[in-house]
N, C-alpha and C positions, 0 to 999 in steps of 0.2 A: 488815365481814367481811374478813379478811385474804385475800391472794392464794392462800396455801396452802390455806386453808379452802375457798375457792371451787373450787380445783382438785380437792380431795378430794371435795367434794359432786358435782362434775361427773363424776368417775370412778364414784362409786356410782350416780348416776342413769343413766349410760350402761350400766353393768352390768345394772341392772334392765330397761332398754329392750331390751338384747340378749337377756336371758333371756325377755322377753315375745315377741320375734320368734321365737326358737327353739321356744318352746312352741306358738305359733300355727302354725308350719310343720308340726310333728308332728301337732297336732290336725287341721289341714286335711287331711292325707293320710288319717288314720283316719276322720274324719267323711265325707269324700268317698266312701270305699268303703262306709261304713255307710248313707249316704243312698241310694246306688244299689241296695244289696241289700235295704233295708227298704221303700223307697217312702214313708217317714214324713214328714209335713209338719213335725212337731216336730223330727225329725232334720235335715230340710232347713233349717229355721229356725236350728238350732244350727250347721249348716255355713255358712250365710250370715253368721251372727254371727262365726264364727271367721275367715272370709275378710276381714271388715271389721276384725277384731282385728289381723290381719296388717298391713293397710294403716295402721291407727291406731298400731300399735306402731312401724312405720317412721317415721311422723310424730312420735311421741313421741321416738324416738332423735334425729331431726333437731332437735326442739325443745330437748331437754336439752343437746345438743351446742352449739347456738348460745347458749343461756342461760349456759353455763359460760365463754363467751369474756369476757375482761376488757373494761372500758370503753375506748372509743377516742374519737377526736376527733368522730365523728359520733354516738356513743351515750354521752354522758357519764354517764348513770345505769346503764350496763351493758346487757346483753341479756336481762334476766330475763323480760321479757314474752313472749319466744319460747315459754316453757313454756305460758303462757295461750293463745297462738295454737294450739299443738299440741293442747292440751286441747279447744279450741273445735272444731278439725277432727275430733277423735274424737267429739264430741257430735253433729256433723252426720252422721257415718257411723252412729252408733248409731240416730239418728232414722230415717235411710233404711232401715236394717235392720229396725226395728220396723214401718214401713209395709209393706215387702215381705212380711214374715212374716204380717202381718195379712191382706193381700190373698190370699196363698196359702192361708191357713187358711179364709177365707170361701169360696174357690173349691172347696176339698175338701169343706167342709161341705155345699155345695149339690150337688156331684157325688156325694157319698156314697162316695168312695174308701176302700179299706182298706189297712192296712200288712201287711208280711210279714217273715219272718226276724227275729223279735223277739230271739232269742238274740244275733245279731250286733250289733244296735243296743245292747243292754244292755251287752255286753262293752266295746264302744267307749266308751259313755258312762261306765262305771266307770273305764276307763283315763283318759279325759279329766278326770274328777274328781280322780284322783291327781295328774296333771300340773298341774292348776290349783291344787290345794292347795299344792304345792311352790312354784309361782311366787308365789302370794299371800304365803307366808311370807317370801320374799326381798324382795318389794316392801314389805311392812310394815316390815321392818328398814331398808330404804333411806329410807322416808318418815320414820321416827323420827329418822334422822340428818340428812336434808336438807330435809324439808318440801316436797318438789317437788310442785307442782300438777299437772304433766303425769303424773307417776307415780301420784299420788292418783287422777286420773281413770281411768287405765289399771287401777289396782287395783279401783276401783268397778265397772268394766266386767267384769273377770274374776270379781268376786264374783257378779255376775249370771249368769256362766257356770255356776257351781255349781248354781243353781236351774234353769238351762236344761237341764243334763244330767240332773238329777233329774226334771224334767218330761218329758224324752224317755223315760226309763225307765218312769215312771208311765203315759204315753200308750201305749207299746207293750204293757205288761202288761194295761191295761184293754181295749185294742182286741182283742188276740189271745187273751188268757186269759179275761177276763171277758166278752168279746163286745160291749163297748160301742162301737159303730161311730163315734160322734161324739167319742170321747175325744181322738183325735189332733188334729183341728182345734181343739177347744176348748182344749187345752193350748197349741196354737200361738198362739191369740189371747191366752192368759194370758202367754206368753213375750213377745209383742209389747207388751202393756201394761206388763210389768215393764221392758222395755228403754226404753220411752217415759218411764216414771217416773225411771229411772236417768239418762237424758239431761237431764231437767228439773232433777233435784237437782244434777248436776254443773255445769250451766250457771250456777247461782247463784254458785258459788265463782269460776268463770272470769270472769263479768261484773263481779264485785266488783274483781278485779285490773285488768281492762282499763279500768274506769271510775274507777280510783284511789280506791276506796272507803276511808273512814277505818278505822283500827284498831277492833277491838271496844272498847266502853266500858271494860271491866274492865282492859284493857291500857293504855289512855290514863290511866285513873285511877291505876294504879301509877306511871306515869311522873310524873304531876303531884304525887303524894304525895312522891316523891323530891325534886322541885324545891322543894316547900314547906318542906323542911328546910334550904334554903340561906339563911343570914341576909343574904347580899349582894344578893338580888333582892327586889323588892317587888311584882312582878306579872308575869304571862305572858299574852301575847295573840297573835293570828294564828297559832295552832298548826295545823299541817297534817301529816297522816300518810298513808302509803300503803305498799303492798307490791308488789314486782315480783319474780316468781319466788320464790326463797328469801331475798330481801333485803328488809329494812324500812327506811323512810326517815321521818324526822321533822324538821320545821323550825319555829321559833317565835321570837318577839321577847320579850325580858325587859327589865323596867325596873330600872335601877340608879341609884345616887346620881349626880346630874348633875355633881357636883364631882370625880368620879373621873377620873384621867388615862386616856389610851388604854391605857397599859401595865397599869394596875390593872384596867381593864375586861377586857382580854384575859386576864389571870390568872384573873379570876372565870369567864370563859367556859371556860377550860381546866379549871378545877376542876369546873364543872357537867358537862362532857363526860366527865371521868374517873369521876365518880359514876354517871352514867347508863350508861356503857359497862360498868361492873361488874355492873349489873343487866340490861342489854340489850346483850350483847356483839356481836351481829350487826346492830346498827342503825347506819345512817349518819345522823349528827346535824349539823344546821346551825342555829346560834344567832346572832341579831342583837341587839345591845344598844341600848337606847333610854334617853335620860334619863327619870327617873321622871316619870310624868304625861303624857309625849308620846304622842299618838295621831295617827298619820298614815294610818289605815285607816278604812273605813266599814263599817257593818253589824256582823254577828257577829264579824268579825275584830278589831274594836276592843275587845271585851269581855274583861276580865281573867278568866282561868280558873284562876288559882292559888288552891288551897284554903288556908285559914288554918292555920298550923302547929299550933295547939292544938285544931283542930276538923276534922282530916283525916278521922277516922272518920265524923263526921256528913256531911261533904261527899261521901264515897264512897257512903254510904247514899242521899243525895238524888239523886246522879247515876244510880244504878241504878233508883231509883223513877221518875225522869223517863224513862229508857229504856223501862221497862215500860209 
């Protein structure tokens, strides 16, 4: 990825994080007043969630800011994992919020408390839905452009806010209009469960990046199919892939004619990089040439993973069948 592309992605990610902070501040003021006036556990849960939204959004801003910094002597692969760390911090906050809301809901369920001033709570919740929809639209635009993990996690959290606000409205209506006294704590428990599920789902993406998880099989297969079309290589082994922030990395060994000169082998490597960059423009590629048949690795790394050029389709089908 070029320096200008990284800068553009960083600017977009920062704009999304700043929008998230602005939305959280506005919603915090509105929901604080509504929680005080209604006494609703569901509204209190929504307020707690928005408070953590603000903290998480600040962490997101710090994460995308650091991730946009260019590589330096101490971080030769860049700072992309700062986004994963920011996302992980958000997940911890979401989990704490879910536990707190669940505890408050159980307490209210046992005590049998009631809500009041339903109109105030409903108006605030509708306003919160409008603000959240506008924020989600901008975040989705940024995610399409940058693929930021931190913004994706923030977006997932704010999607849950839509359900939070709808749940608050339903709880207030059922409690004060329909007279269902347990509606508010039950909806509070539902909100807590939703937040817990959201945290779990988001953690799977974050852990994959932090643990240098391999690319999805379909993406690796596309890259291998391109390599298979190159007549100057006879095999590929020790392929390793990973993602850091919005950057992808791939490295592998290729077998070439042992009679090739260093200059010829270098020209082949340049040709491979050019072909791969055309299909994967934002991937950093590292290729190591080996004389044909040389294997200096053990285990799976020594296995040739290059599909036969006349049998690429069958190879891809077999790979997907194996993954299933």
